[in-house]
C-alpha positions in Angstrom: 49.3 199.4 126.3 47.6 196.0 126.7 43.9 196.3 127.7 43.2 195.3 131.3 40.6 192.6 131.7 37.6 193.8 133.5 36.6 192.0 136.6 33.1 190.6 136.6 30.7 192.7 138.7 28.5 191.2 141.4 25.7 192.9 143.0 25.4 192.5 146.7 22.2 194.3 147.8 22.6 196.2 150.9 20.6 196.0 154.3 19.1 199.1 155.9 19.8 200.1 159.5 19.1 203.1 161.8 22.5 203.3 163.2 22.2 207.0 164.3 19.0 208.1 165.9 19.9 211.7 165.1 19.9 210.8 161.4 16.5 209.7 160.2 17.7 208.8 156.9 19.2 205.6 158.0 22.4 203.8 156.6 23.0 201.2 153.7 25.0 198.4 155.3 27.0 195.5 153.8 29.0 193.2 156.0 32.7 193.2 154.8 33.0 189.4 154.9 30.6 189.0 151.9 32.4 191.6 149.8 35.8 190.1 150.7 34.7 186.5 149.8 33.6 188.0 146.3 36.8 190.0 145.9 39.0 187.2 146.9 37.8 184.9 143.9 38.6 187.8 141.5 35.2 189.5 141.2 34.3 193.0 141.9 31.7 193.6 144.6 29.2 196.4 143.8 26.4 198.0 146.0 23.6 200.1 144.6 22.5 201.8 148.0 19.2 203.3 146.9 18.1 200.7 144.3 14.4 199.8 144.1 12.5 197.2 142.2 11.9 199.6 139.4 15.7 199.7 138.9 16.3 196.1 138.8 16.2 195.4 135.1 18.6 198.3 134.2 21.0 197.4 137.0 21.0 193.6 136.1 22.3 194.7 132.6 25.4 196.1 134.2 26.3 193.1 136.4 27.6 189.5 135.8 26.1 188.0 139.1 24.1 188.6 142.1 24.9 187.4 145.7 22.1 187.7 148.3 23.7 187.9 151.8 22.7 187.0 155.4 21.3 189.6 157.7 20.1 189.8 161.3 16.7 191.0 159.8 13.9 188.5 158.8 11.7 188.7 155.7 8.4 190.2 156.5 5.9 187.3 157.1 3.1 188.8 155.2 5.1 188.0 152.0 4.3 184.3 152.6 1.0 184.5 154.1 1.9 184.4 157.8 1.4 186.8 160.8 4.3 188.7 161.8 6.1 188.0 165.3 6.3 190.8 167.8 10.1 190.4 168.0 10.8 190.4 164.4 13.6 192.8 163.1 12.5 193.6 159.7 14.1 195.4 156.6 11.1 196.2 154.3 13.4 198.2 151.9 15.5 195.1 151.3 12.4 192.9 150.9 10.8 195.2 148.2 14.1 195.1 146.2 15.4 191.3 146.7 12.1 189.6 146.3 11.8 191.1 142.9 15.6 190.7 142.0 15.4 186.9 142.6 12.8 186.4 139.9 14.4 189.0 137.5 18.0 187.5 137.9 16.7 183.9 137.1 14.7 185.1 134.1 17.6 187.0 132.9 20.1 184.2 133.3 22.2 186.3 135.6 24.1 183.9 138.2 22.6 184.0 141.5 24.1 182.8 144.9 21.9 183.2 148.0 23.2 182.8 151.5 21.2 182.5 154.6 18.7 185.3 154.5 19.4 185.3 150.9 18.2 181.7 150.6 15.0 182.5 152.4 14.4 185.5 150.0 15.0 183.1 147.0 12.4 180.7 148.5 9.7 183.4 149.3 10.3 185.2 146.0 9.4 182.0 144.2 6.3 181.3 146.2 7.7 179.2 149.1 7.1 179.8 153.0 9.4 179.8 156.0 9.4 178.5 159.6 9.5 181.6 161.7 11.1 180.0 164.6 12.8 176.6 163.7 13.8 175.9 167.2 10.1 176.0 168.3 9.0 173.4 165.6 8.6 169.9 167.0 11.3 167.5 165.6 13.6 170.4 164.3 16.9 171.4 166.0 17.8 174.9 167.3 19.8 176.2 164.4 20.9 179.5 166.0 24.4 180.4 167.1 25.5 180.0 170.6 24.3 183.1 172.6 27.4 185.1 173.9 30.0 183.1 172.0 32.9 184.5 170.2 32.4 185.2 166.4 34.8 182.2 165.7 32.7 180.0 167.7 29.4 181.3 166.3 30.7 180.4 162.8 32.4 177.1 163.7 31.0 173.9 162.1 27.7 172.9 163.9 26.1 170.1 162.1 26.2 167.8 158.9 24.3 168.2 155.8 23.3 165.3 153.6 23.9 166.2 150.0 21.9 164.9 147.0 23.7 162.2 144.9 25.2 163.7 141.8 24.4 167.2 142.9 26.8 170.2 142.5 26.8 170.3 146.4 28.2 166.7 146.4 30.8 167.6 143.9 31.8 170.8 146.0 32.0 168.8 149.1 33.8 165.8 147.6 31.3 163.4 149.2 27.7 162.7 150.4 28.0 164.9 153.4 29.6 168.0 154.6 30.0 170.0 157.9 28.5 173.5 157.9 28.0 176.4 160.3 24.5 177.3 161.5 23.4 180.8 162.5 19.7 181.1 161.6 16.4 181.3 163.5 14.2 180.9 160.4 14.2 178.3 157.8 12.6 176.9 154.6 9.2 175.4 155.1 7.3 175.1 151.8 9.6 175.0 148.8 9.3 177.6 146.2 8.5 177.1 142.5 11.4 175.5 140.6 13.5 174.9 143.7 15.0 171.4 144.4 16.2 170.5 147.9 19.8 169.2 147.5 21.1 169.6 151.1 19.3 168.5 154.2 20.3 169.0 157.9 20.1 166.0 160.2 16.5 167.1 161.3 15.3 167.0 157.6 15.4 170.9 157.3 16.2 172.1 153.8 19.6 173.9 153.7 20.6 173.9 150.1 18.7 174.4 146.9 19.1 175.0 143.2 16.6 176.2 140.7 15.8 173.5 138.4 14.8 175.6 135.4 17.5 178.4 135.6 19.7 178.9 132.6 22.6 180.1 134.7 24.0 179.3 138.2 21.1 179.7 140.7 21.9 178.2 144.2 21.0 179.0 147.7 22.5 177.8 151.0 21.3 178.2 154.6 25.0 178.2 155.9 27.6 180.8 155.6 30.2 179.9 153.0 31.7 183.4 153.2 33.2 182.7 156.5 36.8 181.8 155.9 36.3 179.9 152.7 40.0 179.6 152.1 40.3 177.0 155.0 37.0 175.1 154.1 37.2 173.5 150.8 33.4 173.0 150.5 32.9 176.6 150.9 35.6 177.5 148.5 34.5 175.3 145.8 31.0 176.7 145.9 32.4 180.2 145.5 34.7 179.1 142.6 31.7 177.7 140.8 29.8 180.9 141.2 32.8 182.8 140.1 33.2 180.6 136.9 29.4 181.4 136.1 30.0 185.1 136.6 33.0 185.1 134.3 31.1 183.2 131.7 28.2 185.8 131.9 30.6 188.5 131.7 32.4 187.0 128.5 29.0 186.6 126.9 27.9 190.2 127.8 31.0 192.0 126.6 31.8 189.7 123.5 
């Protein structure tokens, strides 16, 4: 019987929610659209619900890529030297894992794709900081999704991003600009060590980065490419590039 090729395994860290007040243990949560986007490009999504920073090295040896997802929660402001806002929805268990995971994945050469909150985690993990309320900053746009709109309207294209000449982003978009969705209240302020800004919104906010010294795929985006990538070539090509990197890592790891 021929041996079936193993799908590259992609770690998607879970968020943590208190969904049932009668259950003090809480829940580990992953939005299906992220897992579906990974599965649709031939990769196998994986969740390690109780993973902690101490588990990262061992778990990284089992996977071929890491995708940091978006989330309604924000990174705790103390991680980048700011005071927390009273209305912040926080997820300290996720912070404790992902801020360590970013550095470890880059150091180990494991492909890393960071989306929305994931981009912010990537930036903070590498010593960067965030605008806590982009819409309150003079000269910056309101990047939040329309309140009360349908999901389709929330994830619809909202603004253009300008892409660095010769960058992977430009290749994925097939040109110097692309239209993206926008569903975030926070954004990148001071760029983390090793990160290069390669996609800017019309107000100059950094929305796409790569890690200049990473030995493998290491990109972050503020938009949500997991939303219907099959109908958006720019999103689809970014996922294809991530998939190629994960397959290459898998081939090296299993050879």
